[in-house]
GUDOLO-810284 format. One record per residue: residue number from 0; residue in three letters; x, y, z of N, C-alpha, C in turn. Coordinates in Angstrom, 2 decimals. Atoms other than C-alpha are relative to their C-alpha. Layout:
// GUDOLO-810284
(pt NUM 'ALA' (X Y Z) (X Y Z) (X Y Z)),
...
END
This chain:
// GUDOLO-810284
(pt 0 'MET' (1.02 -0.39 0.94) (43.28 38.81 27.97) (0.38 -0.58 -1.37)),
(pt 1 'PRO' (-0.29 0.59 1.29) (42.98 36.98 24.62) (0.20 1.08 -1.06)),
(pt 2 'SER' (-0.27 -0.96 1.06) (44.25 38.68 21.51) (-1.18 0.05 -0.98)),
(pt 3 'VAL' (1.04 -0.18 1.01) (41.94 40.01 18.83) (0.16 -1.04 -1.10)),
(pt 4 'MET' (-0.26 0.98 1.06) (43.59 37.72 16.26) (-0.41 -1.40 0.46)),
(pt 5 'GLY' (0.39 1.30 -0.54) (43.06 34.73 18.52) (-1.51 -0.17 0.00)),
(pt 6 'LEU' (1.47 0.03 0.01) (39.33 35.58 18.87) (-0.52 -0.17 -1.43)),
(pt 7 'LEU' (0.43 0.12 1.39) (38.98 36.01 15.10) (0.25 -1.40 -0.54)),
(pt 8 'GLU' (-0.31 1.35 0.46) (40.71 32.69 14.42) (-0.99 -1.02 0.59)),
(pt 9 'GLU' (0.96 0.90 -0.65) (38.41 30.96 16.92) (-1.37 0.08 -0.68)),
(pt 10 'ARG' (1.29 -0.18 0.68) (35.30 32.42 15.27) (0.05 -0.55 -1.43)),
(pt 11 'GLU' (-0.16 0.52 1.35) (36.64 31.56 11.81) (-0.08 -1.53 0.01)),
(pt 12 'ARG' (0.01 1.45 -0.13) (37.20 27.95 12.92) (-1.43 -0.51 0.25)),
(pt 13 'ALA' (1.39 0.40 -0.29) (33.65 27.73 14.31) (-0.87 0.16 -1.24)),
(pt 14 'ALA' (0.79 -0.23 1.22) (32.18 29.20 11.11) (0.32 -1.06 -1.05)),
(pt 15 'ARG' (-0.39 1.03 0.96) (34.18 26.74 8.95) (-0.62 -1.35 0.37)),
(pt 16 'GLN' (0.61 1.26 -0.43) (32.93 23.81 11.04) (-1.49 -0.02 -0.31)),
(pt 17 'ARG' (1.45 -0.09 0.31) (29.34 25.02 10.64) (-0.23 -0.18 -1.49)),
(pt 18 'VAL' (0.13 0.12 1.46) (29.79 25.37 6.85) (0.20 -1.45 -0.42)),
(pt 19 'GLU' (-0.26 1.40 0.36) (31.25 21.86 6.62) (-1.17 -0.89 0.41)),
(pt 20 'ALA' (1.16 0.78 -0.45) (28.34 20.44 8.65) (-1.20 0.23 -0.91)),
(pt 21 'LEU' (1.12 -0.31 0.90) (25.79 22.24 6.46) (0.22 -0.60 -1.38)),
(pt 22 'GLN' (-0.28 0.59 1.29) (27.53 21.05 3.29) (-0.25 -1.51 0.03)),
(pt 23 'ALA' (0.26 1.44 -0.13) (27.38 17.45 4.54) (-1.51 -0.26 0.03)),
(pt 24 'GLU' (1.46 0.14 -0.05) (23.67 17.89 5.34) (-0.61 0.22 -1.38)),
(pt 25 'LEU' (0.48 -0.27 1.35) (23.10 19.36 1.88) (0.25 -1.19 -0.92)),
(pt 26 'ARG' (-0.29 1.18 0.83) (24.82 16.39 0.21) (-0.98 -1.13 0.31)),
(pt 27 'GLU' (0.96 1.05 -0.38) (22.57 14.00 2.18) (-1.39 0.32 -0.56)),
(pt 28 'ALA' (1.33 -0.40 0.51) (19.43 15.98 1.22) (-0.06 -0.15 -1.51)),
(pt 29 'GLU' (-0.02 0.15 1.45) (20.46 16.04 -2.45) (-0.06 -1.46 -0.42)),
(pt 30 'ALA' (0.04 1.43 0.30) (21.04 12.28 -2.43) (-1.42 -0.55 0.20)),
(pt 31 'LEU' (1.37 0.43 -0.26) (17.60 11.72 -0.90) (-0.94 0.51 -1.09)),
(pt 32 'TRP' (0.82 -0.59 1.06) (15.99 14.09 -3.43) (0.20 -0.77 -1.30)),
(pt 33 'GLU' (-0.29 0.73 1.23) (17.72 12.27 -6.29) (-0.70 -1.36 -0.01)),
(pt 34 'ARG' (0.68 1.29 -0.08) (16.31 8.94 -5.06) (-1.49 0.16 -0.28)),
(pt 35 'PHE' (1.42 -0.23 0.25) (12.78 10.38 -5.05) (-0.27 0.31 -1.47)),
(pt 36 'VAL' (0.16 -0.32 1.42) (13.22 11.80 -8.57) (0.06 -1.28 -0.82)),
(pt 37 'ILE' (-0.15 1.26 0.74) (14.41 8.41 -9.84) (-1.21 -0.89 0.23)),
(pt 38 'ALA' (1.17 0.83 -0.30) (11.56 6.62 -8.06) (-1.23 0.49 -0.75)),
(pt 39 'ARG' (1.16 -0.55 0.71) (8.95 8.98 -9.56) (0.09 -0.29 -1.49)),
(pt 40 'GLU' (-0.17 0.27 1.43) (10.40 8.58 -13.05) (-0.24 -1.47 -0.30)),
(pt 41 'THR' (0.18 1.43 0.21) (10.47 4.80 -12.69) (-1.48 -0.38 0.08)),
(pt 42 'VAL' (1.44 0.28 -0.12) (6.86 4.67 -11.50) (-0.73 0.52 -1.23)),
(pt 43 'GLY' (0.62 -0.54 1.21) (5.87 6.91 -14.42) (0.21 -0.90 -1.20)),
(pt 44 'GLU' (-0.28 0.91 1.12) (7.56 4.56 -16.88) (-0.82 -1.28 0.11)),
(pt 45 'VAL' (0.77 1.23 -0.21) (5.89 1.50 -15.34) (-1.48 0.24 -0.30)),
(pt 46 'LEU' (1.41 -0.30 0.28) (2.46 3.17 -15.44) (-0.24 0.20 -1.49)),
(pt 47 'ALA' (0.14 -0.20 1.45) (3.03 4.18 -19.07) (-0.02 -1.35 -0.72)),
(pt 48 'GLU' (-0.01 1.33 0.61) (3.85 0.57 -19.95) (-1.34 -0.70 0.22)),
(pt 49 'LEU' (1.29 0.62 -0.30) (0.65 -0.58 -18.22) (-1.11 0.59 -0.87)),
(pt 50 'ARG' (1.00 -0.67 0.81) (-1.30 1.93 -20.31) (0.31 -0.11 -1.48)),
(pt 51 'GLY' (-0.32 0.20 1.41) (0.27 0.79 -23.58) (0.92 1.05 -0.57)),
(pt 52 'GLY' (-0.99 -0.98 0.46) (2.87 3.57 -23.77) (-0.60 1.24 -0.62)),
(pt 53 'GLU' (0.61 -1.20 0.57) (0.40 6.34 -24.67) (0.74 1.23 0.51)),
(pt 54 'ASP' (-0.70 -1.22 -0.36) (2.37 9.56 -24.71) (-0.91 1.20 -0.20)),
(pt 55 'VAL' (0.71 -1.26 0.13) (0.88 12.97 -24.12) (1.04 1.09 0.10)),
(pt 56 'ALA' (-0.95 -1.10 -0.05) (3.05 15.95 -25.02) (-0.64 1.10 0.83)),
(pt 57 'PRO' (-1.41 -0.29 0.11) (4.55 18.24 -23.80) (0.76 -0.48 1.23)),
(pt 58 'PHE' (-0.82 0.31 -1.16) (7.36 17.95 -21.29) (-0.37 0.94 1.13)),
(pt 59 'VAL' (0.20 -0.82 -1.19) (6.80 19.21 -17.76) (1.31 -0.03 0.75)),
(pt 60 'VAL' (-1.26 -0.04 -0.71) (9.84 20.38 -15.87) (-0.28 -0.15 1.49)),
(pt 61 'ALA' (0.11 0.23 -1.44) (10.01 18.95 -12.36) (1.38 0.26 0.57)),
(pt 62 'GLY' (-1.32 -0.39 -0.45) (12.84 20.68 -10.58) (0.76 0.51 -1.20)),
(pt 63 'GLU' (-0.77 -0.40 1.16) (15.45 20.93 -13.30) (0.03 -1.08 -1.07)),
(pt 64 'ARG' (-0.04 1.11 0.95) (14.84 17.62 -15.08) (-1.26 -0.01 -0.85)),
(pt 65 'PRO' (1.21 0.14 0.82) (12.48 17.41 -18.07) (-0.55 -1.41 0.17)),
(pt 66 'VAL' (0.67 1.28 -0.17) (9.95 14.63 -17.58) (-1.10 -0.11 -1.03)),
(pt 67 'GLN' (1.06 0.20 0.98) (7.76 13.26 -20.37) (-1.29 -0.32 0.74)),
(pt 68 'VAL' (1.28 0.26 -0.62) (4.15 13.48 -19.24) (-0.74 -0.98 -0.89)),
(pt 69 'ARG' (0.67 1.02 0.79) (2.40 10.33 -20.39) (-1.50 0.11 0.17)),
(pt 70 'GLN' (1.42 -0.10 -0.27) (-1.00 10.29 -18.78) (-0.16 0.12 1.50)),
(pt 71 'ALA' (0.22 -0.20 -1.42) (-2.25 11.50 -15.44) (-0.75 -1.19 0.58)),
(pt 72 'VAL' (0.69 1.05 -0.71) (-3.43 8.99 -12.90) (-0.71 0.63 1.19)),
(pt 73 'PRO' (0.67 -0.56 -1.17) (-5.88 9.55 -10.04) (1.00 0.20 1.13)),
(pt 74 'GLY' (-0.88 -0.30 -1.11) (-4.10 11.21 -7.16) (1.32 0.63 -0.40)),
(pt 75 'SER' (-1.27 -0.60 0.40) (-1.28 12.65 -9.26) (-0.02 1.50 0.30)),
(pt 76 'VAL' (-0.16 -1.39 -0.35) (0.04 16.12 -8.54) (-0.48 0.89 -1.15)),
(pt 77 'VAL' (0.45 -0.97 1.01) (-1.54 19.09 -10.35) (1.19 0.88 -0.35)),
(pt 78 'PRO' (-1.15 -0.84 0.36) (1.29 20.75 -12.31) (-0.44 1.45 -0.18)),
(pt 79 'HIS' (0.29 -1.41 0.29) (1.52 24.51 -12.67) (-0.23 0.13 -1.51)),
(pt 80 'TRP' (0.32 -0.17 1.41) (-0.01 25.62 -15.97) (1.14 0.73 -0.69)),
(pt 81 'GLU' (-0.99 -0.65 0.87) (2.46 26.51 -18.73) (-0.58 0.05 -1.40)),
(pt 82 'GLU' (0.43 -0.11 1.39) (1.96 27.57 -22.34) (0.14 -1.36 -0.68)),
(pt 83 'GLY' (-0.03 1.26 0.73) (1.07 24.50 -24.42) (-0.39 -1.22 0.84)),
(pt 84 'LEU' (0.36 1.12 -0.87) (0.14 22.32 -21.43) (-1.51 -0.17 -0.04)),
(pt 85 'GLY' (1.42 0.27 0.12) (-3.26 20.68 -21.89) (-0.57 -0.74 1.19)),
(pt 86 'PRO' (0.65 0.68 -1.12) (-5.80 19.25 -19.44) (0.28 -1.49 0.07)),
(pt 87 'ALA' (-0.28 1.43 -0.01) (-4.72 15.71 -20.41) (1.05 -0.37 1.05)),
(pt 88 'VAL' (-1.01 0.29 -1.01) (-1.87 16.03 -17.88) (-0.60 -0.04 1.40)),
(pt 89 'LEU' (0.66 -0.04 -1.30) (-4.41 16.40 -15.06) (-0.66 -1.34 0.31)),
(pt 90 'ALA' (0.72 1.19 -0.43) (-5.95 13.59 -13.04) (-1.45 0.09 -0.47)),
(pt 91 'PRO' (1.35 0.01 0.55) (-9.45 12.54 -14.21) (-1.00 0.95 0.67)),
(pt 92 'ASP' (0.94 -0.90 -0.68) (-11.38 14.49 -11.53) (0.24 1.45 -0.42)),
(pt 93 'TYR' (-0.34 -1.36 0.41) (-9.54 17.68 -12.48) (-0.35 0.23 -1.46)),
(pt 94 'GLN' (0.37 -0.11 1.42) (-10.07 16.99 -16.19) (-1.49 0.25 -0.14)),
(pt 95 'ARG' (1.45 -0.21 0.08) (-13.83 16.77 -15.61) (-0.38 1.44 0.35)),
(pt 96 'ILE' (0.27 -1.40 -0.38) (-13.84 20.15 -13.85) (0.41 0.93 -1.13)),
(pt 97 'MET' (-0.46 -0.83 1.12) (-11.79 21.69 -16.67) (-0.94 -0.12 -1.19)),
(pt 98 'ASP' (0.90 0.23 1.13) (-14.08 20.11 -19.29) (-1.31 0.76 0.17)),
(pt 99 'VAL' (1.26 -0.70 -0.26) (-17.21 21.50 -17.67) (0.19 1.50 -0.16)),
(pt 100 'LEU' (-0.22 -1.45 0.08) (-15.75 25.00 -17.32) (0.47 0.46 -1.37)),
(pt 101 'ALA' (-0.49 -0.37 1.33) (-14.16 24.93 -20.78) (-1.07 -0.10 -1.07)),
(pt 102 'GLY' (1.06 0.03 0.98) (-17.45 24.30 -22.47) (-0.51 -1.37 -0.32)),
(pt 103 'GLY' (0.49 1.34 0.24) (-18.02 20.57 -22.32) (-1.49 -0.12 0.28)),
(pt 104 'ASN' (1.42 -0.01 -0.29) (-21.46 21.44 -21.02) (-0.73 1.07 -0.83)),
(pt 105 'GLY' (0.61 -1.02 0.86) (-22.09 24.08 -23.70) (-0.05 1.38 0.60)),
(pt 106 'MET' (0.05 -1.30 -0.68) (-21.44 27.00 -21.34) (1.38 0.66 0.00)),
(pt 107 'ARG' (-1.36 -0.54 0.11) (-18.01 28.21 -22.59) (0.11 1.39 0.61)),
(pt 108 'GLY' (-0.29 -1.31 -0.55) (-16.61 31.06 -20.55) (-0.85 0.41 1.17)),
(pt 109 'LYS' (0.86 -0.37 -1.12) (-19.34 31.06 -17.93) (0.65 -0.45 1.30)),
(pt 110 'ALA' (-0.55 0.33 -1.32) (-18.09 31.20 -14.37) (-1.05 -0.79 0.77)),
(pt 111 'MET' (0.91 0.83 -0.78) (-19.60 28.62 -12.04) (0.46 -0.06 1.44)),
(pt 112 'ASP' (-0.38 0.22 -1.39) (-19.73 28.22 -8.30) (0.15 -1.50 0.23)),
(pt 113 'CYS' (-0.34 1.40 -0.27) (-18.77 24.96 -6.64) (-1.22 -0.91 0.04)),
(pt 114 'ARG' (1.23 0.80 -0.01) (-22.34 23.76 -6.17) (-0.41 -0.34 -1.45)),
(pt 115 'GLN' (0.31 0.24 1.41) (-23.00 24.17 -9.92) (1.01 -0.97 -0.62)),
(pt 116 'LEU' (-1.04 0.89 0.52) (-19.67 22.50 -10.72) (-0.22 -1.44 0.44)),
(pt 117 'ALA' (0.23 1.36 -0.52) (-20.45 19.51 -8.49) (-1.13 -0.67 -0.79)),
(pt 118 'ALA' (1.12 0.56 0.75) (-23.79 19.00 -10.23) (0.40 -0.27 -1.45)),
(pt 119 'ALA' (-0.39 0.15 1.40) (-22.23 19.48 -13.68) (0.93 -1.19 -0.23)),
(pt 120 'VAL' (-0.89 1.15 0.17) (-19.60 16.77 -13.08) (-0.67 -1.30 0.45)),
(pt 121 'GLY' (0.76 1.21 -0.32) (-22.31 14.35 -11.95) (-0.02 -0.38 1.46)),
(pt 122 'LEU' (0.04 0.27 -1.44) (-22.02 14.63 -8.18) (-1.25 0.61 0.61)),
(pt 123 'GLU' (1.12 -0.61 -0.73) (-24.85 15.25 -5.74) (0.51 1.29 0.63)),
(pt 124 'PRO' (-0.47 -1.27 -0.57) (-24.65 18.88 -4.62) (-0.19 0.05 1.53)),
(pt 125 'VAL' (0.03 0.02 -1.46) (-24.36 17.90 -0.94) (1.30 0.60 0.51)),
(pt 126 'PRO' (-1.19 -0.72 -0.49) (-21.86 19.75 1.28) (1.33 -0.76 -0.16)),
(pt 127 'ALA' (-1.26 0.74 0.09) (-19.23 16.96 1.33) (0.52 -0.04 -1.44)),
(pt 128 'LYS' (-0.41 0.06 1.40) (-19.18 16.63 -2.47) (0.39 1.38 -0.52)),
(pt 129 'VAL' (-0.29 -1.38 0.42) (-19.27 20.40 -3.03) (1.36 0.43 0.54)),
(pt 130 'GLU' (-1.27 -0.37 -0.60) (-16.34 20.82 -0.64) (1.17 -0.67 -0.73)),
(pt 131 'GLY' (-1.04 0.67 0.79) (-14.32 18.23 -2.59) (0.25 0.71 -1.32)),
(pt 132 'VAL' (-0.14 -0.75 1.26) (-15.00 20.11 -5.83) (0.66 1.35 0.26)),
(pt 133 'ARG' (-0.59 -1.31 -0.34) (-14.14 23.42 -4.13) (1.52 -0.15 0.20)),
(pt 134 'SER' (-1.42 0.24 -0.25) (-10.80 21.99 -2.98) (0.75 -0.19 -1.32)),
(pt 135 'LYS' (-0.66 0.23 1.30) (-9.96 20.78 -6.49) (0.04 1.27 -0.83)),
(pt 136 'ALA' (0.04 -1.24 0.77) (-11.05 24.04 -8.11) (0.99 1.02 0.56)),
(pt 137 'LYS' (-0.96 -0.92 -0.62) (-8.99 26.06 -5.63) (1.43 -0.40 -0.38)),
(pt 138 'ARG' (-1.33 0.48 0.37) (-5.96 23.87 -6.39) (0.29 0.36 -1.46)),
(pt 139 'LEU' (-0.18 -0.36 1.41) (-6.48 24.39 -10.14) (0.24 1.50 -0.15)),
(pt 140 'ALA' (-0.19 -1.45 0.06) (-6.76 28.14 -9.57) (1.38 0.39 0.52)),
(pt 141 'ALA' (-1.31 -0.32 -0.57) (-3.64 28.23 -7.42) (1.13 -0.35 -0.95)),
(pt 142 'ARG' (-1.04 0.44 0.93) (-1.69 26.45 -10.16) (-0.16 0.63 -1.39)),
(pt 143 'GLY' (0.13 -0.76 1.25) (-2.93 28.77 -12.94) (-0.94 -0.59 -1.04)),
(pt 144 'TRP' (0.91 0.62 0.97) (-5.44 26.45 -14.67) (-1.34 0.72 -0.05)),
(pt 145 'LEU' (1.29 -0.69 -0.08) (-8.55 28.34 -13.51) (0.19 1.40 0.56)),
(pt 146 'ALA' (0.03 -1.32 -0.61) (-9.40 31.89 -12.56) (-1.12 -0.01 1.03)),
(pt 147 'GLU' (1.04 -0.14 -1.02) (-11.30 32.58 -9.36) (-0.43 1.45 -0.01)),
(pt 148 'GLU' (0.45 -1.38 0.21) (-13.28 35.67 -10.29) (-0.42 0.67 1.30)),
(pt 149 'ARG' (0.37 -0.40 -1.35) (-14.81 36.01 -6.83) (0.19 -1.24 0.85)),
(pt 150 'PRO' (-0.16 1.22 -0.81) (-14.39 33.69 -3.87) (-1.08 -1.04 -0.33)),
(pt 151 'GLY' (0.91 1.10 0.31) (-15.92 30.38 -4.93) (-0.60 0.01 -1.39)),
(pt 152 'LEU' (0.54 -0.10 1.35) (-16.68 31.43 -8.53) (1.16 -0.18 -0.99)),
(pt 153 'PHE' (-1.14 0.38 0.82) (-14.40 29.76 -11.10) (-0.34 0.02 -1.49)),
(pt 154 'SER' (0.12 0.05 1.47) (-13.83 30.03 -14.86) (1.36 -0.37 -0.58)),
(pt 155 'VAL' (-1.25 0.35 0.70) (-11.24 28.96 -17.42) (0.49 1.23 -0.74)),
(pt 156 'PRO' (-0.55 -1.12 0.77) (-8.96 31.74 -18.66) (0.12 -0.39 -1.47)),
(pt 157 'VAL' (-0.09 0.27 1.45) (-8.83 32.03 -22.47) (1.29 -0.74 -0.31)),
(pt 158 'GLY' (-1.15 0.75 0.44) (-6.51 29.46 -24.00) (0.41 -1.14 0.92)),
(pt 159 'ARG' (-0.42 1.04 -0.94) (-6.39 27.07 -21.04) (-0.97 -1.15 0.09)),
(pt 160 'GLY' (1.00 1.06 -0.17) (-9.38 24.85 -21.57) (-0.17 -0.90 -1.18)),
(pt 161 'GLY' (0.12 0.88 1.16) (-8.62 22.86 -24.68) (-0.50 -1.36 0.40)),
(pt 162 'GLY' (0.55 1.33 -0.30) (-10.19 19.43 -24.93) (1.03 -0.91 0.58)),
(pt 163 'SER' (-0.96 0.90 -0.65) (-8.65 16.66 -22.87) (0.23 -1.25 -0.74)),
END
């Protein structure tokens, strides 16, 4: 019959091997993550150069690194809203939705449904276009830019709809 100490040492050895394997996996994942961060920053710098270096304050924190937000491009990620962050950091489609809801159409503070929003941003209010607007509005609401008062009814919370 094996001793209790022998069993404990065997389990300790197995746990140490697992920890070492997980630490190696973590190092690999961190290296991969670092490459993506560098690639994103490099692409941002190149795009800023193409746009003449126009800077738009403030800084957005991605992970733990501060990143200067220059100008959003179509297809860019919608950042979570923070104090002082303006709609200029959003991609153009999202900026149009924010502009309409913030009063660009003279209806400041009025909640709109997705069909009204689609028409207000210049799209035909057909199901495919309305669904695209709904998806964008839901994303803006999930990230704190918009409030969804009732399902499908969106508005800009006070202080979040400054001009773009």
